[in-house]
N, CA, C and O of each residue as an XYZ file, in Angstrom:
404
protein
N       8.430    -11.032     18.556
C       7.805     -9.777     18.842
C       6.353    -10.012     19.206
O       5.672    -10.829     18.586
N       5.886     -9.299     20.206
C       4.475     -9.363     20.544
C       3.881     -7.965     20.439
O       4.548     -6.959     20.679
N       2.615     -7.939     20.074
C       1.883     -6.699     19.911
C       0.498     -6.917     20.483
O      -0.163     -7.905     20.162
N       0.056     -6.002     21.327
C      -1.310     -6.096     21.829
C      -1.974     -4.736     21.684
O      -1.318     -3.695     21.730
N      -3.284     -4.769     21.509
C      -4.076     -3.558     21.308
C      -5.237     -3.572     22.280
O      -5.967     -4.558     22.376
N      -5.407     -2.472     23.004
C      -6.579     -2.312     23.856
C      -7.193     -0.953     23.548
O      -6.486      0.017     23.276
N      -8.513     -0.899     23.596
C      -9.221      0.351     23.325
C     -10.109      0.669     24.516
O     -10.907     -0.156     24.961
N      -9.950      1.884     25.021
C     -10.794      2.369     26.111
C     -11.290      3.749     25.720
O     -10.517      4.705     25.675
N     -12.559      3.847     25.443
C     -13.193      5.092     25.011
C     -12.440      5.698     23.828
O     -12.474      5.141     22.731
N     -11.760      6.831     24.032
C     -11.106      7.508     22.911
C      -9.581      7.342     22.917
O      -8.865      8.170     22.356
N      -9.088      6.273     23.552
C      -7.656      5.998     23.588
C      -7.396      4.543     23.210
O      -7.981      3.620     23.776
N      -6.510      4.368     22.246
C      -6.076      3.035     21.840
C      -4.636      2.869     22.312
O      -3.764      3.669     21.973
N      -4.396      1.823     23.098
C      -3.050      1.529     23.578
C      -2.492      0.356     22.785
O      -3.098     -0.713     22.706
N      -1.334      0.584     22.208
C      -0.631     -0.450     21.458
C       0.641     -0.761     22.236
O       1.472      0.122     22.449
N       0.792     -1.996     22.655
C       1.969     -2.399     23.421
C       2.858     -3.259     22.532
O       2.427     -4.269     21.977
N       4.110     -2.829     22.414
C       5.086     -3.543     21.595
C       6.164     -4.132     22.498
O       6.628     -3.475     23.430
N       6.558     -5.366     22.219
C       7.613     -6.010     23.007
C       8.486     -6.846     22.082
O       8.008     -7.434     21.112
N       9.774     -6.886     22.403
C      10.706     -7.664     21.597
C      11.327     -6.836     20.498
O      11.575     -5.644     20.681
N      11.582     -7.452     19.355
C      12.223     -6.787     18.229
C      11.231     -6.591     17.091
O      10.644     -7.548     16.587
N      11.055     -5.341     16.698
C      10.205     -5.033     15.543
C      11.134     -4.927     14.334
O      11.434     -3.840     13.840
N      11.573     -6.096     13.880
C      12.506     -6.166     12.761
C      11.739     -6.404     11.457
O      10.510     -6.476     11.453
N      12.461     -6.522     10.383
C      11.832     -6.685      9.073
C      10.948     -7.927      9.021
O       9.839     -7.881      8.490
N      11.430     -9.018      9.561
C      10.660    -10.270      9.538
C       9.364    -10.143     10.335
O       8.341    -10.694      9.929
N       9.387     -9.435     11.450
C       8.217     -9.305     12.313
C       7.249     -8.219     11.843
O       6.080     -8.224     12.228
N       7.725     -7.299     11.022
C       6.907     -6.161     10.615
C       5.680     -6.550      9.803
O       4.626     -5.926      9.929
N       5.811     -7.560      8.985
C       4.664     -7.976      8.169
C       3.505     -8.439      9.068
O       2.356     -8.053      8.853
N       3.814     -9.266     10.073
C       2.778     -9.713     11.005
C       2.247     -8.534     11.823
O       1.043     -8.430     12.056
N       3.140     -7.653     12.255
C       2.724     -6.481     13.027
C       1.784     -5.601     12.211
O       0.821     -5.052     12.746
N       2.062     -5.467     10.926
C       1.190     -4.685     10.042
C      -0.210     -5.283      9.984
O      -1.201     -4.555     10.023
N      -0.291     -6.597      9.893
C      -1.596     -7.258      9.881
C      -2.295     -7.107     11.229
O      -3.505     -6.891     11.289
N      -1.522     -7.223     12.313
C      -2.102     -7.087     13.650
C      -2.611     -5.675     13.908
O      -3.590     -5.491     14.631
N      -1.956     -4.680     13.323
C      -2.353     -3.287     13.528
C      -3.498     -2.842     12.624
O      -4.111     -1.806     12.879
N      -3.792     -3.589     11.592
C      -4.811     -3.181     10.617
C      -6.127     -2.719     11.245
O      -6.692     -1.731     10.778
N      -6.640     -3.387     12.282
C      -7.929     -2.947     12.847
C      -7.919     -1.529     13.428
O      -8.967     -0.884     13.464
N      -6.776     -1.030     13.879
C      -6.769      0.302     14.503
C      -7.067      1.402     13.497
O      -7.451      2.503     13.892
N      -6.903      1.135     12.226
C      -7.190      2.140     11.202
C      -8.686      2.322     10.971
O      -9.098      3.150     10.160
N      -9.486      1.554     11.677
C     -10.943      1.713     11.613
C     -11.494      2.417     12.841
O     -12.692      2.693     12.908
N     -10.642      2.712     13.811
C     -11.085      3.415     15.012
C     -11.160      4.913     14.724
O     -10.170      5.525     14.323
N     -12.312      5.484     14.926
C     -12.494      6.922     14.735
C     -12.359      7.638     16.065
O     -12.620      7.070     17.126
N     -11.949      8.890     15.990
C     -11.890      9.764     17.170
C     -11.073      9.182     18.317
O     -11.506      9.203     19.470
N      -9.898      8.665     17.998
C      -9.049      8.071     19.028
C      -7.633      8.632     18.953
O      -7.101      8.895     17.874
N      -7.046      8.804     20.126
C      -5.618      9.050     20.228
C      -4.952      7.693     20.413
O      -5.593      6.727     20.826
N      -3.665      7.629     20.105
C      -2.927      6.378     20.212
C      -1.773      6.542     21.194
O      -1.071      7.554     21.192
N      -1.596      5.543     22.018
C      -0.526      5.477     23.001
C       0.245      4.208     22.695
O      -0.267      3.103     22.877
N       1.476      4.365     22.231
C       2.292      3.214     21.854
C       3.320      2.987     22.958
O       4.266      3.759     23.113
N       3.118      1.923     23.714
C       3.988      1.605     24.844
C       5.159      0.762     24.351
O       4.985     -0.375     23.912
N       6.345      1.339     24.431
C       7.555      0.685     23.923
C       8.504      0.234     25.030
O       9.675     -0.043     24.770
N       8.010      0.160     26.251
C       8.933     -0.147     27.352
C       9.621     -1.501     27.187
O      10.729     -1.686     27.690
N       8.992     -2.446     26.496
C       9.596     -3.753     26.281
C      10.054     -3.969     24.835
O      10.391     -5.086     24.441
N      10.060     -2.884     24.050
C      10.555     -2.963     22.680
C      12.065     -2.775     22.717
O      12.553     -1.762     23.218
N      12.805     -3.742     22.191
C      14.263     -3.690     22.278
C      14.930     -3.232     20.988
O      16.089     -2.817     21.006
N      14.210     -3.301     19.863
C      14.804     -2.966     18.569
C      13.698     -2.581     17.608
O      12.604     -3.143     17.645
N      13.997     -1.603     16.735
C      13.054     -1.261     15.673
C      13.823     -1.057     14.380
O      14.792     -0.299     14.341
N      13.395     -1.726     13.329
C      14.007     -1.607     12.006
C      13.241     -0.550     11.210
O      12.207     -0.051     11.655
N      13.755     -0.221     10.045
C      13.096      0.778      9.205
C      11.678      0.355      8.835
O      10.807      1.209      8.668
N      11.432     -0.939      8.704
C      10.083     -1.415      8.398
C       9.137     -1.152      9.571
O       7.947     -0.917      9.366
N       9.660     -1.191     10.794
C       8.860     -0.833     11.964
C       8.570      0.657     12.003
O       7.480      1.074     12.393
N       9.546      1.459     11.598
C       9.334      2.903     11.506
C       8.247      3.215     10.477
O       7.418      4.102     10.684
N       8.263      2.483      9.378
C       7.245      2.678      8.347
C       5.845      2.417      8.904
O       4.894      3.123      8.568
N       5.731      1.419      9.740
C       4.459      1.102     10.390
C       3.990      2.263     11.261
O       2.824      2.654     11.207
N       4.897      2.813     12.061
C       4.546      3.954     12.911
C       4.221      5.180     12.072
O       3.357      5.973     12.445
N       4.904      5.346     10.942
C       4.620      6.463     10.055
C       3.219      6.353      9.470
O       2.526      7.361      9.334
N       2.800      5.155      9.128
C       1.433      4.942      8.638
C       0.418      5.338      9.692
O      -0.591      5.973      9.384
N       0.683      4.967     10.928
C      -0.205      5.326     12.030
C      -0.219      6.846     12.230
O      -1.268      7.439     12.482
N       0.944      7.456     12.117
C       1.053      8.913     12.231
C       0.210      9.610     11.163
O      -0.544     10.535     11.466
N       0.339      9.164      9.922
C      -0.427      9.771      8.820
C      -1.924      9.614      9.047
O      -2.700     10.530      8.773
N      -2.322      8.464      9.541
C      -3.744      8.238      9.826
C      -4.252      9.208     10.891
O      -5.317      9.805     10.730
N      -3.503      9.366     11.968
C      -3.964     10.249     13.044
C      -3.941     11.705     12.614
O      -4.769     12.496     13.067
N      -3.010     12.069     11.751
C      -2.981     13.450     11.251
C      -4.256     13.764     10.481
O      -4.802     14.862     10.596
N      -4.728     12.804      9.699
C      -5.961     13.007      8.931
C      -7.167     13.168      9.840
O      -8.108     13.891      9.513
N      -7.137     12.492     10.984
C      -8.296     12.523     11.885
C      -8.156     13.574     12.977
O      -9.070     13.752     13.782
N      -7.017     14.279     13.018
C      -6.826     15.331     14.011
C      -6.466     14.824     15.398
O      -6.670     15.525     16.389
N      -5.943     13.637     15.471
C      -5.572     13.060     16.764
C      -4.063     12.934     16.872
O      -3.335     13.323     15.958
N      -3.596     12.397     17.977
C      -2.156     12.321     18.184
C      -1.707     10.938     18.632
O      -2.498     10.104     19.073
N      -0.402     10.735     18.499
C       0.234      9.501     18.943
C       1.266      9.874     19.996
O       2.038     10.818     19.827
N       1.264      9.123     21.071
C       2.297      9.247     22.084
C       3.125      7.969     22.054
O       2.590      6.865     22.146
N       4.427      8.133     21.926
C       5.349      6.997     22.012
C       5.880      7.006     23.441
O       6.549      7.954     23.853
N       5.586      5.964     24.188
C       5.922      5.932     25.613
C       7.044      4.949     25.908
O       7.091      3.846     25.364
N       7.932      5.371     26.770
C       8.995      4.530     27.341
C       9.959      3.917     26.331
O      10.361      2.767     26.506
N      10.345      4.640     25.283
C      11.345      4.042     24.380
C      12.707      3.986     25.065
O      13.071      4.905     25.800
N      13.452      2.924     24.830
C      14.797      2.842     25.408
C      15.743      3.764     24.631
O      15.343      4.365     23.634
N      16.960      3.874     25.073
C      17.918      4.794     24.451
C      18.209      4.435     22.993
O      18.386      5.326     22.162
N      18.258      3.151     22.678
C      18.520      2.735     21.298
C      17.371      3.141     20.377
O      17.597      3.612     19.262
N      16.142      2.957     20.847
C      14.969      3.349     20.059
C      14.959      4.874     19.888
O      14.683      5.374     18.797
N      15.257      5.601     20.951
C      15.312      7.071     20.857
C      16.352      7.512     19.828
O      16.123      8.457     19.073
N      17.486      6.828     19.802
C      18.532      7.181     18.842
C      18.040      6.970     17.406
O      18.277      7.807     16.535
N      17.365      5.865     17.170
C      16.805      5.600     15.837
C      15.777      6.675     15.490
O      15.749      7.156     14.357
N      14.939      7.054     16.442
C      13.947      8.103     16.207
C      14.627      9.437     15.908
O      14.165     10.187     15.048
N      15.706      9.732     16.600
C      16.425     10.986     16.379
C      17.047     11.016     14.987
O      16.898     11.999     14.261
N      17.734      9.959     14.618
C      18.401      9.878     13.317
C      17.385      9.964     12.181
O      17.645     10.596     11.157
N      16.229      9.328     12.364
C      15.219      9.277     11.303
C      14.309     10.510     11.276
O      13.517     10.671     10.348
N      14.416     11.374     12.280
C      13.550     12.552     12.344
C      12.210     12.291     13.004
O      11.357     13.177     13.047
N      12.014     11.089     13.517
C      10.736     10.739     14.131
C      10.495     11.440     15.460
O       9.347     11.564     15.887
N      11.549     11.900     16.120
C      11.373     12.608     17.397
C      10.524     13.858     17.204
O       9.842     14.298     18.129
N      10.564     14.425     16.013
C       9.793     15.625     15.703
C       8.354     15.314     15.342
O       7.502     16.200     15.401
N       8.067     14.093     14.976
C       6.713     13.715     14.562
C       5.834     13.323     15.733
O       4.632     13.590     15.731
N       6.432     12.688     16.736
C       5.663     12.086     17.800
C       5.881     12.797     19.125
O       6.922     13.409     19.362
N       4.884     12.701     19.972
C       5.054     13.099     21.362
C       5.737     11.920     22.044
O       5.230     10.799     22.017
N       6.897     12.180     22.657
C       7.670     11.115     23.310
C       7.514     11.278     24.824
O       7.703     12.366     25.369
N       7.172     10.197     25.476
C       6.987     10.194     26.922
C       7.932      9.163     27.529
O       7.863      7.978     27.203
N       8.818      9.625     28.419
C       9.764      8.693     29.049
C       9.131      7.863     30.128
O       9.802      7.037     30.745
């Protein structure tokens, strides 16, 4: 799994690729830690190359969601494949996030 973060003014783009499984989630959590220090930012999570997400990956996105709710900002989940959308639907995450195809 690869994760990259770019910040431009008030938008943070997080690009996820590969499988965000249980084994990869711990590293992803450490890689994402710096974004919790960004103030006044919306988040754009690009999932076009994400092929799988486990419950531990959902927990990571939920942490990001809770953070943005406290700061009054939003998260957009972009380009999730059908399998990721199904996981989001089953878990109720489709209602939490703005989804962009």
